[in-house]
N, C-alpha and C positions, 0 to 999 in steps of 0.2 A: 470412301464414298467415291463414286464413279465420275465422269466429268459433268457435272450439276451447275449450272449457273446459279449463284446465290444472290439475291438481289442486295444493291449495295446498302439500304437501309436495314439489313438485317445484320449488317457487321459492325462491330465495336469501331469506333474512330481511332482507339487507341492502340488495339491489336490487331485490327482489320480481321479478326476471327468470327463466326457467328456469335450472336449475342445469347448467352443462357438465363440471365436475369438482367434484362433492361430496365435502366433507371435514368430518369430525368434530373438534371441540374436545374438551378435558378434561372441558368440563361438558356434554358429551354433545348439544349442538347442532349442527346441518348446515350448512354454507354452501359457495357456490361459492367454492372456492380462490382465484380471482383476487381478489375483494372481502374476503376474511377476512385475506388475505395483505397487502393494503393499508391494512387497519385495524390490524393487527399491527405491520407491518415498516416502513410508510411512514409512518403517523401515530402511531407508537410507543406503540399502547395495549397495556395488557397484562390487560385484563378481556374478558368475553364479552360481545359487543354486545347479547344479548338478557337475558341474567341479571343482568348488571353483577357477577358474580362474577369475584375474581380467578382468572385462569389456573394452574394447577399447574404446565403445561409449554407452552411454546411449539409444539411438535409438534402437527402435523395429521394425522389417521389418514383415508387415503382411503376413502370410503364405496362399496365395489364394488358391494354388492348393490344400492344405491339408483339407481348410476350405470346398471347394466342395466336397471332398471325403466325409467328414463327414456328410454333408448335403444329400448327394444322399445316404449313409448309412441309413440315419435316415429315408429317405423316403421309402428306400426298407423293412425297418422293423417298419413301422407305423402301421401295422396289430397287433404288439405285443406290442403296446402300446408305442414306440418312438415317441417323440414329433421330430418335424423338428426344428433345430435351425434357427432363424432369421439371415439375410443378417445383419452383424453389420455395424454401420454408419460408414462414411468414419473419419480417425482421422487426426486432423489436424498437419502437420509435420512441423518440423524445416523449410525446405526451403518455405513453404508457408507463416510461419510468416515472414520470410526474404524479401521474394516477397512482402509483405504487406508494412513493413518497407520502403523498396526501393521506392515503389511507393509513401507513405506518404511524404517521403523527397523529391521527384523529381516533383511531379506536386501539384502545389496548389489546383487546381479543383478536384484531388482525394483524397487530404490529409484527410479531414472530415470524408468521406466514408470510408476510409482504416483503420483510429483510431477508427473508430464505429466498424467494424470488428473485430479488436484486442481486444478491450474494452468487446466483447460477449465472445471472445474465452477465454479471462482471467478469466472472473466472471463465465464462463460456465465449465472451466475444471481449476480450481485452482489447483488440484494435480497435475497438470504437471509442470517441473521447467523450464518454457518457459522464466524465466528472465536471462536464459545464452545467450538468444539469441537477447535479446532487449538491443541497443546501450545506452550509458550514454546520448547521445543528444538529445533522445527522448523529454526529459522536458526540454530543454535548449532554450526557446524563443529568448533569447537574442542574440543566435547565429548565428540566421535565418533572413531572411529578412522580414518574415512576423511581427518578434518582433518590428521591426525596424518601420514597417508601423504602427501598432498598437499604438506606442507611439507618432504618429503624427496625430492627428485624422483632422487636417485642410486638410491633401492630402488623406486621406483615404477614398473611398467610403463607406456608411454604411454597404452596402452587406459585401463587401469584410470584414470589420472590424469584422462583425457578425462573418463570418467565421473562421477568426482568433482567436477570444477568444474563440470560441466553441472547435478547432482544440486543442487549448492550454489544456482547461480543461479536454477534452478528454483524451489526453497525461498522464496529471496529474493523473488522475484517474488509467489509466493502470499501470502506475508506481507505485502507493501506494499499488494497490492489488496484485501486484508480489511480494510485501513484499523484498524489496532487503537486502540482508546480510550486517553484518558489513563491512565484505570485499568489497564488492560492491560500499558500501557508501563512503568507504574510497578513492576508485578510483575516484569517483565521487568529491571529496572535495580536490583532491590530486594537486599540482602546476604543475603537467604535464598536467590534464586536465583544465587548466585555473584558478585554485584556486578557488576564488570567483564566478565564473560562475554559477556554480550549485547551490549554496546558493541565489545568488542573483536572479535567475529565481525564486525560492522558495518565495524570498520576493516579486516578481512581483504578483505572485498569492496571497499574502495575502493582497496586496493593490487593485488588479483589479478582482479576480476572484470572482466566485459566493459563496454561502455560503458554499459548500460540497467541493469546491476546498480548501478554506480558511481553512477547516479542515484538509483536507489532506496535504496541505502546512505545517501547523504547526506542525504535527505529523512527518513528514519527516525531518522538519527542527530541531526538537529536537532529531531524529536519528542520523542526520549528525553531529551536533555539539558533539554528545556524541561519536563520532568517530574521530573527528578533533583533530590536532596537539594543544599544548597550544598558539602557535604562532597566530594561526586562533583566539582561543577563546581570547586572549588578544585582538587581531585587531579587535573585533566585533565592526561593524558600528552602531553609534547611532540609526540610522535609523531603525535597527533591533528592538531595545528595543521599539521605537516611535511605529512601526506597532504591535507588540506583546500586547503592552498596549491597543492601540485600537481595536484588537483582543477581549482582554479579557472584553472591555466594550459593546462589542455586546452581548445582553441577548437571540441572536438566537443561538449561537453556542452549541456544543453537550457538554456533561460532559468531554467526553473521550478527545475531543481537550482541556477543561478548564484544564485539570489535566496535559496535555503534553505542556502547555502555561507556567503554572506555574514552571513547573519541568526543562524547557527551562531556565526560569529566574534564578534557583538556578543553573542550570549547568555555565552560564555565569557570573553571579555577583561577584564570588568569584576574578575573572582575572581581573588584571590590573587597568585600571579606568573604569571598565563596571559599578560597585556600582554607582559610579558618574554620567556616563552616564544616568542611569536609573532613579535615583533621577530627573535629569533635566528635563525628559521629563514626568514626574508626575506619577512614578512608586509608591510612597507613598499613595498619595489619590487613586488611581486606586484599590491598593490593599487594602486599609481600608474599601472601599465602598464594594468591593465585600467579605470580610469578614463580613460587616454588613448585606449584602445580606443574606450570610448562616447563620448568627446568627438569624435573623428574621425568614427564612423560619423553623429553627430547635428550636424554643423556645417556641412551642405552647404545650409542656407537662412538668408535675411539674418535670418528672426525669432530661429532659435537662436543666430545670431550675436551678435544684439541682448541675448539673455538673456544670453551668457556675458560682454558687457561688463558688465552690468548686477550681475551677481554677483561680480565679479572674477577670473573663470577667467584672464586675459589674466595679471595679476600672480602667480597661482599657477603658471602656465605657466612663466614668468620663472623663480621661485622653484626649479623642478623643473631649469632650465637650470644655475642658480647651485649647488644642493648638489650632495652625492656621489653623483649618480645613475650607474647604467651609462650608457654611450656610446648604446645602443638605445633606451633611455627619452628621453635628451636629444635625440637626433634626431627622435623621433617628436614632441616638444613643440615643437621648432624648426619641423617640417611644419606643425602645427595653428596655429602663430602666424601 
């Protein structure tokens, strides 16, 4: 661009560059969208960069008039090497997200379509704090008629059951990628919100969800129990341990989900009778199997074998063979030895 004087009010106060998508904050100051979003959402600021005033809302209002003026100025100065700024894509607004949520909860026919639109928004716009407008019951199928229908296969047409399951999986995907904060999760598991409703919903996904949903459910369960009160930890149902162990036995789960499952067991077992509950549903044999699988995969190098000898793995494998383990576990231990 040749020596062309750019009007001051065309420049973003943050970058001092020509604004391509001007938006106005609640203080009345206009910034380029990319810069102010970085200031607010990435840098976690809550004030206006120029006035230093606390922002009443994080909503950004597009300044269409200024954008059109800037575009006209660019066209008029195109002979001087000024490029025309393209019209920005329309941004997702809070009202649009709320509209989709309302439609999803009101109409069985539109539920799957609305949830897929929300999923697309969340995946494409991860930098926006949309979790503030997503209600907790979006992932609580037990609180809806669709959950009751899905639990009664004898009365549920196959097509309807397909849509119910798909909608639940999409809802869980959305919630996981919104990455709810500890404060939000505390509200989900509080007694005011039905206490175990959210946790039971995640348990439902562990039982009935697809592989991806099971991964999301176990990681959300770990985060939820991490902020749960001691009473909820002590009162954890044996069914949780049963499903966690069944999940660990699945060879198709991701490494991240495996770690989350083990950390969840570590969180729960010290409380009350939880250790006994876990043992009664086969925790010891499952964990030994998992440990032997890991040892088998990692014992191919001389360095690893040396470490195994140093930490006493050989004696522990001999103990596995001697105690009342299942024949499959004993055979695997013998192979490693």
